[in-house]
C-alpha positions in Angstrom: -36.3 -28.1 -58.1 -38.9 -28.3 -55.4 -36.3 -29.6 -52.9 -34.0 -26.8 -53.8 -36.7 -24.1 -53.4 -37.6 -25.5 -50.0 -34.1 -25.6 -48.7 -32.9 -22.2 -50.2 -34.8 -20.0 -47.8 -33.6 -22.1 -44.9 -30.0 -21.9 -46.1 -30.3 -18.1 -46.5 -31.8 -17.8 -43.1 -29.0 -19.8 -41.6 -26.4 -17.8 -43.4 -28.0 -14.6 -42.2 -28.1 -15.8 -38.6 -24.4 -16.8 -38.8 -23.5 -13.4 -40.3 -25.5 -11.5 -37.6 -23.8 -13.5 -34.9 -20.4 -12.8 -36.4 -21.1 -9.1 -36.5 -22.4 -9.2 -32.9 -19.2 -11.0 -31.7 -17.0 -8.6 -33.7 -18.8 -5.7 -32.0 -18.4 -7.2 -28.6 -14.8 -8.0 -29.4 -14.0 -4.5 -30.4 -15.7 -3.1 -27.3 -13.1 -4.2 -24.8 -10.0 -3.0 -26.7 -11.6 0.4 -27.1 -12.4 0.5 -23.4 -8.8 -0.4 -22.7 -7.6 2.4 -24.9 -9.9 4.9 -23.1 -8.5 3.9 -19.7 -4.9 3.9 -20.9 -5.0 7.0 -23.0 -7.3 9.4 -21.2 -5.4 12.3 -19.6 -8.0 12.5 -16.8 -7.6 8.8 -16.0 -3.8 9.0 -16.1 -3.8 12.1 -13.9 -6.1 10.3 -11.4 -3.8 7.3 -11.3 -0.7 9.5 -10.8 -2.4 11.3 -8.0 -3.4 8.0 -6.3 0.2 6.8 -6.7 1.6 9.9 -5.1 -0.5 9.4 -2.1 0.5 5.8 -1.5 2.4 5.2 1.8 3.4 2.4 4.2 4.3 2.1 7.9 7.9 3.1 7.2 6.7 6.4 5.7 4.5 7.1 8.7 7.3 6.3 11.2 9.8 8.5 9.3 7.5 11.5 9.5 6.4 10.9 13.1 10.1 10.5 14.3 11.6 13.2 12.1 9.2 15.9 13.2 10.3 16.0 16.9 13.9 15.4 15.7 13.8 18.5 13.6 12.0 20.4 16.4 14.8 19.7 18.8 17.4 20.9 16.1 15.4 24.2 15.9 15.5 24.5 19.8 19.3 24.0 19.6 19.5 26.6 16.9 17.5 29.2 18.9 20.0 28.8 21.8 22.7 30.2 19.5 21.1 33.7 19.7 23.3 35.7 22.0 25.6 32.7 22.8 27.3 31.7 19.5 30.5 33.5 18.6 31.8 31.7 15.5 30.6 33.0 12.1 30.4 29.6 10.6 28.4 28.2 13.5 25.9 31.1 13.0 25.7 30.3 9.3 24.9 26.7 10.0 22.3 27.8 12.6 20.6 29.9 9.9 20.7 27.0 7.5 19.1 24.6 10.0 16.3 27.1 10.7 15.7 27.7 7.0 15.5 24.1 6.0 13.9 22.2 8.9 10.8 24.3 9.8 9.4 23.9 6.3 10.2 20.2 6.4 8.3 19.9 9.6 5.2 21.5 8.1 5.4 19.3 5.0 5.6 16.1 7.2 2.7 17.3 9.3 0.6 17.7 6.1 1.5 14.2 5.0 0.4 12.7 8.3 -2.8 14.6 8.3 -3.5 13.4 4.8 -2.7 9.8 5.7 -5.0 10.0 8.8 -2.1 9.4 11.2 -1.1 11.2 14.4 1.9 13.5 14.4 3.5 11.9 17.4 4.6 8.2 17.7 5.3 8.7 21.5 9.0 7.7 21.2 10.8 11.1 21.0 13.5 10.2 23.5 14.3 6.8 22.1 15.4 8.2 18.7 19.0 8.2 17.6 20.8 11.5 18.0 18.2 13.1 20.3 19.7 15.3 23.1 18.9 14.7 26.7 17.5 17.4 28.9 20.9 17.7 30.5 22.5 18.2 27.1 20.1 21.0 26.4 20.8 22.6 29.8 24.5 22.4 29.3 24.2 24.0 25.8 22.0 26.8 27.2 24.6 27.5 29.9 27.5 27.9 27.5 28.6 31.0 25.7 31.2 32.1 23.1 33.7 29.4 22.0 32.4 27.0 24.7 28.9 27.2 23.1 30.3 26.9 19.6 32.2 23.7 20.5 29.2 22.2 22.4 26.8 23.1 19.6 29.1 21.5 17.0 29.5 18.3 19.0 25.9 17.9 19.8 24.6 18.9 16.3 27.0 16.4 14.7 25.4 13.6 16.8 22.0 15.0 16.2 22.5 15.1 12.4 23.9 11.6 12.3 20.7 10.4 13.9 18.6 12.2 11.3 20.7 10.7 8.5 20.2 7.2 9.9 16.4 7.7 10.0 16.5 9.1 6.5 18.4 6.2 5.1 15.9 3.8 6.6 13.2 5.7 4.8 15.1 5.5 1.5 15.4 1.7 2.0 11.9 0.9 3.3 9.6 3.8 2.5 6.8 3.6 -0.2 5.8 7.2 -0.6 7.7 9.0 -3.4 7.6 12.5 -1.7 8.8 11.1 1.6 11.7 9.3 -0.1 12.7 12.5 -1.9 12.7 14.4 1.4 14.8 11.7 3.0 17.4 12.1 0.2 17.5 15.9 0.9 18.0 15.3 4.6 20.9 12.9 3.9 22.5 15.3 1.4 22.2 18.5 3.5 23.0 17.0 6.9 26.0 15.0 5.8 27.4 18.2 4.4 26.8 20.0 7.6 28.3 17.2 9.6 31.5 17.5 7.5 31.5 21.3 8.0 30.9 21.1 11.8 33.8 18.7 12.0 36.1 21.2 10.4 34.9 23.9 12.7 35.7 21.7 15.7 39.2 21.1 14.4 40.0 24.8 14.5 38.2 25.8 17.6 
């Protein structure tokens, strides 16, 4: 009996220590899953993650914006020459479509580059596919009526094909979701205009 009485408190103490340790481990074990649930389920955390993802970009995105800005700007210069020179109604309609679509796209790409901390110009404007030479622009400015319409259609087809090529490269290699969406819009709109300009040339 004496032996039992001496050991009993020690056994109870040992049991209490084990129980306390088990409770502590359980609490620690429950802490991590709860934290994981907070990070995964919190609307604020999800929103922050989505925002960070939307801002992701790579070198292909930067090149796309830097090259497409001057490409679009030249298309706008070509469109401005139509004022007082273009004669065909469909050419005038395409000119209006170019002006309506491409200026807002230029502003959007400038905003991206500013947000990415990148310069607007890559310094390679004249090496891009579809860009008109100075002589091309002078010849277009010197033309009027149907002559202008034909030259405009021919040059804009080549110009649009260059833009489509750059946009397809962005679709393949880009990492920014917004930039890839814009690239898809460029492909869709400009391929449609290429087809329409081809029909105009056939009847001029």
